N, C-alpha and C positions, 0 to 999 in steps of 0.2 A: 574384797574386790568383787565388783559386779562381773558376771559372765559377759564377755564381749561377743554378743551374737546379734544377728539382724543385719542392718545395712552397714556394710564396710565402706567407710567414707573415702579414705585415701591412704595409700601406703607410700611413705616417703623413704627412699633408701638413704640412710644416714651413715655411710662410711665416713663418719661425721667430720665436717671441716674443722670442728673444734679439736679433734684429735690431731689434724694436720697443723693447726696453730701451735699446739703444745710441742710438736716434734720439731718445727722449724721456728727459730727464735725471732727473726726480724719482725718489727712492728708492721712492715709493709705486707708480710704474708697474712697476718691477722686481718689487715684492712682489705686485702684482696678476697680472702675467704668470706668476710662480711659482705663485700660487694657482690660476689657470686650469689650469696643467699638472697640479698635484696633483689637483684635482677631476676633470679630464679622464681621467687614468689610473685613478682610483678608479671612475668611471662605466664606463669602457671595460672594466676587468677584471671588473666585475660582469656586464655585458652579455655579455662573451665566455664567462664561466663558465656563465651561464644558457643560452647558445646551445649550447655544447659538451655540456652535460648533458642537453639535450633529445633526444627520439627521432629527430629529423631536423634536424641543424644547418643553419642558413641558409647559402646559398652565400657571402654576404658579410656583413661587419659594417662599416658605414660610417657614422660619426657625426661631428658637429661639436661637441665639448665646449664650445668658446667660445660657440656659439649658446645652449646650455643655461645656461651660467654667466651670460652677459650678460642673458638673460631673467630669471633669478632675481635678479640684481643690481638690475634695474629694480624688481622686486617688493619688494625690501628697502625701497624708499622709501615703500611703503604699509604697512609692518609696524612693530610696536613690541613692547616687552616681551619675553616669553618666545618669541614667534614670531620676532621679529627675531634673538634670540640663537641659536635653533635653526637658522635658515636660514643665518646667518653662519658658524656652526660647520660645517655641512654643506658650505658653499661654500669653507671653509678660507681666509677672508679675512684671517686673521692679525692680528686686532685693529685693523684700520684703521677709522677712523670712516666714517660714511656719506658725509660730504663728501669725505674723501680717496679713498674707493673710486670715487665718481662722477667726480671730476676725473681720476683715473688711468685709468679706463675710456675717457673721452673722448680722452685723449692716446694711449692704446693703439690705439683705433680709427682715429684720424687717421694715426698712424704706419704702421699696416698698409695703409691705403688708398693711401698715397703711397710705399710701400716700394720699388717698382720701376716705372719709367715704361714698361717693356715688358710688365708684367703688370697685368691689370685685377682689382681687388678692390673690391667694393661691399658695405658692411654696412648693412643696413636694419632698423629696429625699428618695429613698428606696434602700436597699441592700438585695440581695437574694443569699444565699450561698448554695453550694452543701452539701447535708447531709453527715455527717461524717468528714467534713473538719473543721479545726480550724483556726481562724484568730487572729492575734496579737492584744492585747488590745491597743497597741500603734497606731494602725490604727482605730479600732472600736470606741475608746473613743472620739477622736477629731471629727470624722464624726457624732457621736451622739450629742456631745455638741454644735458644731458650725453649723451643717447642718441638725440637727434633723432627721438623717437617722438611723433607727434601723435595725439590721440584722434579716431577716426572712428566713425560709427554702425554697429552690428552688425546687419546685415540678413540673417543666415543665413550658412551656410558659403560660399556663392558669393562673398560680399563679401571674405572672408579669402582664398579661393582666387585670386580675381582679383588681389588685391594681391601675393600671393606669386608668382604667375605673372609679373607685371610685374617685380618686383624681382629674380627669378632668370633673367630673359631667356628665359622659357619652359621652363626646365629642370625646374621643379617646378610643373606645372599644377594639381595637386590635393594639398592637405595635410589638409583636413578633409572628412568626409562629413556629409551633412545631419543624421544622427542624433547627431553630436557636439555639435550646438547644441540645447539643450533650453530650456524656459521658465525653468529655474533658472540658466542661463548669464548671468552678469553682465558679465564682461570676458574678452576673448580677447587675449592678448599673444603677439606673434610676432616672431621674429628670423630674418632671411634673410641668408645670405652667398653672394655670387656671386663665383666665381673663374674667371678665364680666363687661362691662361698656356701658352705653347709652350715646349718644351724649349730650353734654351740651345744645345744641340747635338743636333739631331734624330737619331733612329734611321734609317739608310738603309732605304728601303722594300724594296730588292732583297735586303737581308739578313734579312728576315722569312720564316721557313719553319716548317712543322710539326715539332715536336719533342715529346718525352715530357714530360707535366706530371703530377705526383703529387697526388692528392686526399687529403682528410683521412682517408678510410676505408682508405687504403693502396693503392687502385687507381690505375691510370695511364691516360691517354688522350692522343692527339695533340692539340696545340693550337698555334696560330700563336705563335711565339716571336721577339721582336725581339732583335737583337744589335748590339753596337757595341764596338769596341776604342778605348780612349782612356785618359787619365789621370783617375782618379776619386778622390774623397774616400772612404776605405774604412776599416772597422774590423772586427776579428775577435778573438774569444776562444773559450773552450772551449764556450760555449753558443750562439753565434750569429755570423752575418756581417751587416754593415750597410754600406749604400752610399748616398751622397747624389747625387741627380739634380737639378741646378739648372734653374730656369725663367728666362726672360727674360734679364736681364743678370747673373744669378747670385746676387742677394741673397736670393731665395726658392728653396726647393727641396723635393723629396719625399725622405724617407728610407725606404728599404725594408729590412726585416729578414727574415732567413732562419734557421731553426733549424740548428744544427750537424748534420752527418751523424751518424745514429744517434739523434738526439733528435727532438723533434716540437713541434707548435704548443702543446700544453698546457704542456710544460716551459718553453717560451719565455715564454708569458704569465704563468706562475706567478712568474717573477722580474722582470717588467717593471713598473716604477713610475716616478714622476717623477725620483727619484734615480738610478735605473739609466739612464733616458733621458738625463739631463744628463751622466752619465759617458760613455756611448758617443758622444754627439754631440761632446763635447770631445775624444774620442779619435780622431775621424776624421782620417786623414792621406792626403795625395795620393800615389797610386802608379799605375803603369800596369797595365792588365789588360783582360780581355774580359768584358763583361756580357751575359748572356742573360736576358731578362725576358719573361714572358708578356704578350701584348697583352690588356688588360682593360678592362672597364666595370663600375663599381660602383653598385649601387642598394640601398637598405635602408629599411625602414619598421618602426617598433616603437612600442609604447605604453610610455612611460618611467615612468609614475606609480608602479608597484609598486617598481621599482628605486630611484627617487629617495626613496621613503618609507623603504626599507631603509637608505638612506644618512643618514637623519636629517631 
């Protein structure tokens, strides 16, 4: 196995939807998991292209496509006609009825939250409505039943921020600014995913040392690099290297991708979609090797409305 050092391309958290498919039998759950992956890679590729095309690319791009997809799946329960059709097409729901989609999302959420006893995953949905406004039971009941989202009074951004702060165990203290809530704001819908997992096999602290890390602009700088020799699930082809790092008891994991030598991040991203992802994940094979990985912390904030409108 080659040592994975240099430009870290992308880290995709794979508390894998494939695991959820196996745990929940209905075909609709598999279909929804696939649709979330397709939607997620479509959203990610657009955001990455916008980021790389900008005058100053962000240091990190860190998103939860499932959060966005589940938020819009809830909104589908309040849509009809052409709006419903357009949203379902953008979300790539694959022709599932609303009842099938809701039931599959419930099974998927429950499966993810119980996937590994050594990993904590909490998925929370919230609705915050403007005082004096009434919402149809045909919308409120399914989002309560299938997404565990209860309607609360919207009393400004601080109401939403306090809820998100609680649900993410303090990891996201602020998600909205006061100017985000205007007199025209009728409803705020929020999804929060909390994940806490330790590596199945931790990196030895004594093995972390400064090494050269390559940036997008081609420059390099010293950075603390973790290293560990072991047997890993690994994949390699002409375009990239991939490795899986399991959490907890191994059912959930992070998959890290690295462009092939002589290539770069743009080339890797250009060929990355749900089909490519499925292929490389299925191609992971266990083999011995040494992994060198930069120590990292990822934070990201973005306004998604323009990107989502472009997606339909």
